[in-house]
N, C-alpha and C positions, 0 to 999 in steps of 0.2 A: 545378622551380625550387629550387635549393639554395644555401644560404648557407655551407656548410661549406668555405670556401676564403678565402684572403686573409689579412689581418693578424690574428694571433692575440692573445688577451688573456692576460696572465700569470696563472698559477695556475688556469686553467680546464682541465678534462680534454680538451676538444676545441677545435679552431680555431673562432673566431667572427669573421666578417667585419664590416667597417664599410661602410656605404653612406651616400650623401649625400641631400640633400632631393629632388633631381630623380629619383633612382632609387627613392625611397620612393613618390612619386606614381605612377611608372610601374608599380610592383608592384600598386598598387590598381587602376589602369586595366586591367592584364592580368587580374587576378582577376575583374573584372566582365565583361570582354569575352570572355575565353577559358575561363571557368568553371574557372579555377585558384583558388588560395586564398592569402591572406596574413593574418596577425594582426599588428596594430600595438598594442603594449601600453606604456602609460606607468606606470612602477612607483613613482611618487611617492605620498605620502599623498593622500587624496582632496581635502583642502582646498588643498594646494599645486597639485595638478592643476587644480583649478577656477579658479585665478588666472591661468592661461595655458596653453592646451592646443591641440594639433593636432586638428582636427575629424575626421581620419581615424583617430584613436586611441581606444582604450578604456582606462579606468583599472583597473589590477590592482595595488593597493598591495603592494609587496614584503613588508612585515611580515606580511601575512595571505595570502601567495601560496598556501600549501598548502591553505587552506580553499576556494579558489575555482578553482584552475587546472584541475583535472580536469573540473569541470562546464563551465567556459567554453571549454576547449581539449581536447576529448576525443581528438583525433588527435595522437599524440605526435610525428609527423613533419611537422606543419603548419609551413610557413615562418613564422617569427616575428621581428618587428623590435622591439627593446627600446629605449625612449626614456625620458629624464627631462629635467631642466632643462639641465644642462651635461655630463652623462655620469658623475656621481660614483657613481650607484647601479647603472649598467648592468652592470658586470663582476660584481658580487655577484649580481645578478638572473640573469645568464647562467649562472653557476656553479650557482646553486640550481636553475634549470630543468634543467640537464644532470643534476644529481643525481636529479631527479625523472623523468628519462627522455626529455626533449625534445631533439631531435637537430639541428634545422635553424634555427639562431639567427643573428641579425645585430644590430648596434647602429647606431642613427642617429648618425653622427659629429657631435659638437657639440650634440646634443640639441635641445630646442625653441628654445634661444637662437640656434643656428646657423640653424635653420629660419626664424626671424624675420629674422635678418641677411640671409638669401637673398631677402628681400622677400615671404615667404609669410605667410599669415594665422594669427594666434593668436586664440583665443576664450577667454572666461571663462564660468564657470557649470558646470552639471552636466546630463547628458542633453541636451547642447546640440544635437546633430544632430536629435533628435526635436522639440525646441522650435522650432528654425529651420524645420523642416518644417511645423509647424502655422502659423507666421507666413506661410509661402509659400502654404499652402492658403487661408488667409483672403484673401490678396492675389489669387491667381489665380482662385479660385472666387467672389470677392466675397461671402463668407459674411456674412450679416447679423449684426449685434451690437447689443445693447441694454445701456445702462448700468444700474447698480443703482438710481440715482435714478429713471430713467425707468420701470424695471420696477415699482417700488413706487408711483409716481404713477399708472401705468395700472391697477395692482391696486386702488388706493384709489378710482379712478373706476369700478370695477365691471367692468373688462374680464375676459374669460374667459382666464386665463393659467395654465398648468401649468409648474412648474419641476422639471426632472429633473436630479439630481446624478449625474454620470457617473463619479465616483470609486469605489474599493472601499468596501464598507459601513463599515469601521472609520473611514475618513477622514470619510465622511458623518456617522457617529454622533458623532464628536468635535465637529464644527461644520459647519453648513450654512446655506443660505438658509432663512429661516423658511417653513415649510409645504412645503419641497421633498420630493420622493419620491426614494428611492435606486434608481437604474437604472444600474449600471455600464456603461461604454462599449460593450462587445460585446453587451450585452443590449438596447440601445436599439431597433434594428430589430425584434428578436425580440418585444418586448412592447409597443411603443408604442401600437398600436391598442387595447389593453386598459386603458391608463392615461389616455386623453384622452376627454373627453365626446363630441366630434363633430369633423368635418373642419374646422371653423372655429376651433377652440380654438388659441390661440397657445402654442407650446412654446418654453421657454427652457432651454437646456442649460448647466449650471454645473459648475465644478470649483473648485480652490483658487486658480488663476491664470488662464491663458489656453489652454494646449495642449489639454487634454482637453475643454474647452468647445467649442473650434473644431472639433476632429476629430469630436466627438460630434454637434454640430449639422450639420456638413456630411455626415456619414454619413446622417442622416435625409433631408436635401435630395437627396443623390445617389441615394438609394434610391427617390425619387419620392413621398415623403409629401406629400399635398396641403396640409397645415396650414402656416400661417406658422411658421417655425422661426428662432430666434435663438440665438447663443451669448451667454452673460452676459459682457460685456466685463470682463475682469480678475477674474472669479469672486468667491469670497468675499473676496479681497483688495480688490476694488472696493467691496464693502459696507463694509469697514473704512475705506477712504479717504473714502467718502461719509458716514461717521458713522452707519451703519445697523447695529443689533445683529444678531449671528448667533444661530442657534438651536443649543443644545448638547444632546446626548443623544437626538437624533431616532431613531426606530425604524421609520419608514414604509418598508418594503421592497416592491419591486414584486411583483405576483402572477405565478403561472405563466401562460404564454401560452395562450390559448384556441385550439382547432383552426382557427377562422377567421383569427385573427391569424397563426398559424404558416403557414397557406397563403399569405397575402399576403407575409409576411416571407421565405418561401423564394424566391418569384419575385423579390422586390426584391433579396435578397442575391445571387441567381444573376446578376442583371444586373450587379452590381458585379464579381463574380469573373470573369465572362466578359469584361468590358472589359479586364482585365489578364491574361487567359489563365492563371488559377490552376487547374492541373489537379487532378482528383480521382484519387487513386491506387487501383488495385485491390490486393487482398491480395498478389498476386504481385509487383506493382511495389513495394509497401511492403517486402516481404522483400528485394528486390533492392537497394533503398536502404540497408537495414540491413546487408546483407552487403558493401557497397562500402567497403572500408577505405581507399580512396584519397581519400575525401571526408569532410569534417567534416559531421556530421549533428546537428541540434538537433530534438528532438521536444517540442512543447508541447501540452499538453492544456488546452483552453479551457473545458471544462465546469465547472459549479459545484463547489466544494470537496467537498461531500458525495458527489457522483457520482464524482469522482476517487478519493476514499478508498474507495469501495465496490469499485472495480476499475479498474486502469489498466495501460497497457503499462509494462514495467520501465524502459524508457529515457525515458519521458515525465516532463516537469516540469509541475506545475500553475501556469499563469499566466493571468490574465484577459487577454482580447484588448486592452483599452484600455491596460493596464499594459505589455503587450509593445510596443505602438507607442510608448508614452511613454518606455521605457527599453531600446530595442533594442540600444544599444551595450553594455549590461551583460549582457543575456540571450544575445545572439548576436554576439560580438565578432569572429568570423572573417569577413573579406570573401570573398565567393564561396562561402560555405558553403551547404549545403542546409538548408531548414527545412520540417518537416512540422507542420501544424496539425491536431490531433485535435478532433473535436466529436461531438455526438450525431447521430442520423440526419438531422436537418434541415440541418445544416452552415451554419446562419445565422451563428453567431459566427465560424466559420472563414472563410467567404466575405467577411464584412465586414472582418475583420482582414487577410486576404490582399490585399484591395483597397488598403489603405493601405501595407502592407509592400512590395508590388510596386512602388508608386510611389516609395516611399522608396529602393528599389533596393539592390543589392549582394548579393542572395541568389538561389538557385534555390528556388522555392516550390511546395508541393503541399499538398493537404488530403485528409483521409480520415475516414470515419465510424468511430466507436468499435466498433460491432458487427462490423465486417468484419476487425478485427485478428486476425492468427494468433497462436497461442501462449497460454501461461497469463498471466493478469492478476495483478497485485499489489494488495494492499489496504493502506490506511493512507496517511499523509502521505509526501510525497517527502523523502528524506534525501540531502544532498549527499555526494559521494565525497571524502574527505579523504585526500590523498596525503602520504607522508613517506618520507624516505630511510632506508636501513639505516644505523644509526649505533650509537654506544655505548649501553649500557643506561642507562635513565633511572630515577633514584630518584623514587618517588612517595610521597605521604602521604595518608591518608584524612581525611575531615572530623572524625571523632571524635578522632584523635590530634592534629590541628592545634588543635582547640578546647582540648584538655587542655594543650598546650604554651603556648597564648596566655594561660593563666591562671597561669603561673609567677609567683611573687612577685618573682623577680629579673628585672627588665625586660630585661637584657642576654641572658638565657637564652631569651627569647621570640623566635621566628622573625619576620622581617620579611616581610609578605605584599605582593607586588607584583602588581598587577592589569593584565593586558594587554588587557582587554575594549575593544571599540570604545567611545569616550567616552560616547555616549548611553546605552549599556547600563550603564556604570560609574556614571554620574550617577543612573540610575534605581535601581540595586541593586548593592551590593558588600559584602564582608565588613568589618565594623567595624574601623577602624584600618588598612585596607589603603591602599596608595599606587597611584595610577594612573600608568602609564608607557607610552610607545611601546615597541614591541619593539626598535626601533633604539637606544633609550637604555639597554637593559639592561646591557650590558657596562660602560659608563662608570659607571653607578650602583652596580653591585655592587663594582667596583674601588674606589669611594669609601668603602665601608663598612669597618668593622673586620673583619680577616681571619677572626675567629672567629664572626661573625654568620651564623646560618643564614637562608636565604632560601627562601620558598615562592612559586612562580609560580602564579597563578590567572588565569582568564578566564571568559567566559560559560559555557563548558563545558570539560571536561578535555582534549579533543583538542588544542586550540590551545596550551594551557599545556604539554602533553607535548611537542609539536613544538618549541616555543621552547626548552625545557630540553635536548632532544636536540641541537640545534644548539649551545647554549651549552657543554655538556660535551664535545662533539666538538671544539670549537675551544679549550676551556679545561679540559683533563682534571683539573687540580688542583681544580676546583670540584665534582667529582662527589659527594663526601660532603656538600657544603655546600648545594647547590641541589636542591630537589625540586619536582615538579609536584603540584598538588592534584588528586587523583582526582575526575573529573566536575566540576571547577571550581566556580564559584559556584552552579550549579544543584545540584550534589551537596551543597554546604554547606547549602543550604536544604532539600533533601530529607531530610537527616539531622536536621532539626528546629532548626537554628540560624538566627538572624535575620540578614537582610541589611538594609542601611540605604541611604538615598538621600543623594546629595551635597547640601549646602546651597548653593543658588545665590541670591545676593541682588542681583547686578548684573553688568554686563559684565566687571568685573575678575575675577569668580569663574570665568569661562569662557575667559579668554585663553589658559590653558595647555593647553586641549583642542584640539589643532591637527591632529587626524587626519581630521575629517569636514567636508564642506560642510553648512552649516546652512540649511534652507529659511527664507525670510523670516518666515513666520508662527510660527516657533519661535525667533526672535531674542530674546535677553535684552537688554533696554534699549529703545531707540526702535524699536518694531516697525513703526509706521506709516512711518517713514522708510525702513526696510529693505524693506517691501512696495512702496513707491513706486519705489525704485531698481530693485528686481527686475522690476517690471512694465515700467518704461521699458527695461530691458535686454532683455527679451523682444521688445518692439516693434522695438528697434534691430537685432535679429539679421537682419531682412530686408535692411536696407541693407548690413550687413556681408557677408552671404552674396552679395549682388549683386556685390561687389567681389572676391570670392574666385575666383582662377583655377581652382580645383578644384571649382567649384560643380556642374559636370556629373557629377563623380564622387560628390559628397556626396548629391545628390538628383536624381532623374530628372524628366523632364517629366511634368506631371500630366494625368490624365484628368478633364476637367471634366464636369459633368452633361450638357451639350449633346452631348458625344461618346459618351454611353452609349446602348446600345439600350434601347428601351422595354420595361418589364415587362408 
């Protein structure tokens, strides 16, 4: 499947074709049915993307393309369709992707606006496919739910109820249901029998909103747990709306699973993976998948972070199973790609995660035990591969020299520091006096300055700043002596002993110019309760919107309900 034919775009090194809405849908259908592949990437900023998106697409913002593209699209010849709102960014994105070595590119003619004019659905939000999937699970499986008020009423009346928070530990630690225990989603089946008093104990699975509560609760039900199991309707957002205080700073982590619990959980998880035919790879099969350069391969290690850091396959990324289901569009954006889930010898996390990913659809899935992997293992945390084109030399400046220049008595002699960090990172910590900008605003901003003003570009780390400067000086050679990248970025500044500062946020007006990211409702500045209410209503409404979508069968497969599963 090749796009390198058709109408070419001016100033791109290779011809890039244009396709229409109907052709785009056919490409995804073929990728799923024929085990071919296609990537559909929307290159707008995350916030703009969240305001109107094609559900078949993944968000890969053009300004930060080099930081993500090698991880998200490891195969350079994968067929790739580039989209934005009206097409204003697609030529630049195609050119940059070609500079990075991608060879099979096309553009959706007219962008998402033409898609909508063609009578096809646009969605709002973020990680929308996974959230719509959870709403479909609740509807099709009749997953029981309990409101925050009912939960606390029943607790007050002395009922035996345990609340399990299915989010990652850091989210749980920030705020949770009072007295809840941290059990991240893919650990639920693995440890549940060790954290409940007896088979009559009621279990409530919670998260921040709805998705992970529903998926976690239904995982336990589908696994055959005899206890009454509920999702907490609307998660901690439901507590806020019902006027119930959250608990902050909780540290109750789940224990290691006992041998008896592991034995039950292995049988239960196998029942799930067998229902969706998720195969376990041998070492030889794993090697064959690694060697097959005709297919995109994502390798995810679902074990706890300390086990991953002690030794993992070089291609593996550490992702918890619950988060993988929650944000599959970001972790594995190529339709038709292969996914390998790595786990310890029990394979419980991998089987539970495969059960949901297989039903979400769009991938060829397999699982494997960590001890059987061939080759040397790596230690430490996973580091993304950052790609950059060969271009003109880039001037850099270290933190010590920048600090010295910033103390010049003559204000005009001080360099202007422009920070390209993602706005949440900038708001949390930046060099005092620096200005936050989108990368797309750099050229216009520098042109507006006095020609003699020196400019230093920084970001969370130095790699992104260096890439941005390389493009700037390649396109504007006259700026080479004037524009520098800060070595190691804001992290290098702090490591050199210089202080970072947080942005002062007093109200909604202070965040209006941070237009790069979608903000979760519980991090809204201003009327948080209104934002939470609108968000939860949006999640519920996804089910109705999905039912009207002519591409529903592509987006989500038919579900395997508990009645269809073999008995453990």
